[in-house]
N, C-alpha and C positions, 0 to 999 in steps of 0.2 A: 504494499500500500503505499502510495506517495504521502508526503508531508501534508499536513491542513495548511492552506495559506494563513499567513499572520495577518489579521487585521490591521490595518493601519491605526495608529494611535494619534493622540493630541500631542502636538509639539508647538514650538514657537518658530514664528517665520523666519526663514534664513537670509531674507534680503534679496532674494531674486525677482527683482522689479520687473524685468521683461516677461518673465513666466507668469507672473500675477497679472499683469496688463493684459495678456493674451488670454488668460483664462477668464478673466471678468468680461472681456469684449466677446469671447464665444458664447459664455454663459448667458450673459444679459442680452444678447442678440436674440434669444428666443422669447424674450418678454413682449407683452402686447404694446406697452407703453414704449416709446422710441427712448432708449437709454442714453446716458451720457458715456463717452469712451474717453477712460482716463489712461493718459499715457504713463510709461515708465518714469519719465522725468516728473510727471505731476505727483505720481504716488511716492516717489521718493521724497518729494519737497514736503509733502504733507507730514513726513516723520521728522522734519527738522523744527517743528513747532516747538517753543520752550516746554521743557517737562515732558514732552512725549517720550514714550517708551517702547521699544520692539517687544518687550515682555508682556504689553497689552495687545499683541497681534497673534492670538493662537491660530494654528494651522494644522491641516492634516496633509500628510505626504504619503504617496503610495511609491516607494523607492524614493528616487528623485523628482518624482513628479507632484507637483502641487494640486490637491484636489479639493481643497476646502480652505476658507480663509476668512477672518473679521478683524476688525481693528477698534480700538478705542483711544480717543483723544481727549486729552484733560481740557476742561473748561470751567472757569469759576464763574458763578452767576447769584444774582440777588433773587431771593424767592421769599415773598411774604415777608419781606424785611430782615431776613438773615441770609448770611453768605453760605453757599452750598458748592462742593466740589463735585462736579459732575463728569462723567466720561461719556463723550459723545461716539455712539457705536455706529461704525459705517463700514462700507465696503463688504457686506456679508455675501459670499459667493460659494457655491459648490460647483465643480466642473460639470460639464454636460454628462459625461461618463459616469458620474456617480450621484446624479441627481435622485433623489428617492431613497438614498441609503441612510439618511439621518446625519450625514457629516456636519451639514451646515448648523443643524441643531446642536451638535456636539461643541463645534467652536464658540456658537453664542453662549451657550450655558458656560462654557470655561471662561468666556470672557466677563461674564457677570460674576462668576466667583473670583476671578483675579481682579475685579475693581472693588469688590468688597475687601478681600485681603490688603489691598494697596491703600485702604482709608477713604475711599471715595464714598460720598453720601449717596450716591444713585447714579442712573444713566439715562440718556436720551436716545430715542430710535426714531428714525423717520422711515415710514413705510409708504410704499407707492400704492395709490388706490388700484385694486384688482390685481395685485400681487399677492403670492402663496403667504408671504410674512406677513402682510396686514391681515389676513384673514386667521392667522394663526396666533397673533399677539394675546388675545383674550386667555386662549386656551393654555398658552406658555405660562402667563401670569399665574393662573390656577394652578398649573401641573408643579410649578416650581416655588408655589406660596410666594409670589412678588407682590409687593405692594405698588401696582402699575396702574395708571389710568391714562386714557387718551385725553390731551389736554388742549389739542388745537389742531384744526385742519389748514393745511397751507395750499393756496391757490397762486397761480402765476400770471404774471403780465409778460406779453411778449411783443417786439416790435423788429422789423427786419431793417438791415442797413446794409449799404453798399460797401463791399470789401474793397479797401484801396491797397496800393503798394506799401509794404512795411515801412515803417520810419524808425529813427531812433527815438527811444522812448526816455523822457528826462527823469533821473532817479527822484523818488520821493526825499525831501529834505527833513532834517532833524525837527525843524520848526513845524512841518506839516504834521510830523509823527505826534509831537506835543500837542498839536491842535486837535488830531485825531482823538487823543486820550481824553481832552478837555470836552469835546463834542459828546463822546460816548458816555462819559460820566454825567452828562446833562440829560440823559434818558430819564424821563420823569418817573417817580415812584409809583404813578398809576399803572406802568406795564408791569404785570405781576412776575414774569420771569425775563430777567435782563442779564445777560453777561456782563462782566467786568473785565477790565484789562490791566496788564502790566505794562511798562515801556517796552520791554522785549517782546511780549506778545503782540503789542501794536507794530512794533518794528517789523515783525514776521508778516503780519498782515498787510502792510503798506510796502514791502520790498522782496517779498518772495517772487519766484520766477512765474512769469504769465500774469501778474497781478496788474489791474488797472486801478490807478489813484487819481483822483482830480480834486482838487481844492480851489475854493476862493478865500483868499486872505488879503483884504483890504481894509486898511484902518480898523473900523471896529465890527466889520462884516466878517462872518466866518461860517463857511460850510464845506462839506467833503463827502465824497461817494466813492466807493471802492467795489472792486469785483476782480474775477479772474476769467482766464480764458480757457475754454476746453473744448473737445469735440463731441458730436452727436450724430446719430444715424448709421445706417448700412453704408451709404455713400458719405463719409465724415465730412462734415463741414465744421467751420469753427463758430462757437457761440461764446458770448460774453454773458457771465452769471453776475448779476449785480448781489452784492452783499450787504454793505453799510450805507444806508441813506440818512445822512447827517446833515439836515439841512441847516441846522444851527439857526442863526437870527436872520438868514437871508430871505428877502422880499421875494414875490412871484417872479420878476424878471430876472434877478439873480439866481434863483433856482433853475429857471429854464436854460441860463446860459451855463450853470454848471453841468446839467443834464448833457446839453449840447457837446461840452468837452469829453464828457464819457463816451459819448456816441462816436464822436470823432477817433478817440483813442481805440475804440473796439474796431471801427473800420479800419485803422491803420495796423491793426493786428490781423487783419484779414478776416473778420468776422461777418457773418451774413444775418446773425440775428443777435438781439440782446433778451436776456430773460431775467425777470425779477420777481422772487417771492413776495406774496403779500402776507406780512407778518404783523401788521396793525400798530406798531411802534413808531412808525412815522408816515407821514402822508406820502401818498402816491398820485395826487392831482396833478403834479407836474408832468408824470410819466403819461397818464392817459391823455393830458392835454398834447402830448408830443407824438400821438399815434399809437401808443401801447394798448393792447387788448387783451382780454383774459384768454388764456389757452385752456385746453382739457386737462393738463397735468394736475394731479392732486396729491398730495402727501399728508399722511396722518402722523401726529407727532404724540409719542408714547413717553411719559415720564416715570421712572420708578425709583422710589425712595426706599431705603433700608427702613427708616424710621420717620414719622410724621405723616400728617395729612396732606393729601395732595388736592388742592382746590381745582376744580374741573367742571366745565370747561373754562379756559383763559380767555380774556377778551384780547390779549396781543402778547407776543414774545419777541425777544430780542436776542437771538442766538444764530449762529451760521448753520446752513441747511446744505449737507452734503452726504 
């Protein structure tokens, strides 16, 4: 009799970024919703976020082949007047060859356990409407006895832009990063869940590869928009994802001018569209006036806390969505 095959076990991601990118593109390409295509460079850069650890990226390998993966990224947020350390869970993927094997569930549960062991207060998961994970989240919370609630539904605004020749992009200055911190700190307490920033985190947000960061700093007028460039679709096209809508004290005309700066930067990166999640913490009127329209894409936000009540649903959130 031959030896029984050894069932792959949970490991820690080995840093094989190109293999991860390929697996994600092949697996996500079967989804109903058009997925984003994250390159190996983008995935590598995500792990340069301050405080990020490869230990919070459980994986399953079959020999040298990566077959399942998920990662958690540290975020500090203000929730109900107190500071909480959360892990933003993302990139959950099982390869096409092992779908239905339970490996995706294995790495997700392992990440939850590692988050608790590392001293985090809870996790955030974003699940696409219509995807398997979104349907499973309530059952997983019951199965693993997790204090989990769906707190917010994220819709999107989209606008097409005309791609242009790539230009040199002006690096974000230290003064702009300091301004970013001040603008983000001014997010009102009426936003129930709002992430907070250290200077190194803001520096990463404004200077990482593929970032778009534009600002208006004139006398006492302050505002800033950030985002990043990704790819989407089977025939990949570049798309700019807006992240921080920090209008500050800008009037309507200044907001429109700042948005136009962002659209021009997206065009210079070769983007064909710009997408913005609607999170409720900041006005989107300037975007709709500029031709942004609602898309069909919808995400559901699930918050897990080990201790404490979770108010739900929330009226707004300020946290990055990916």
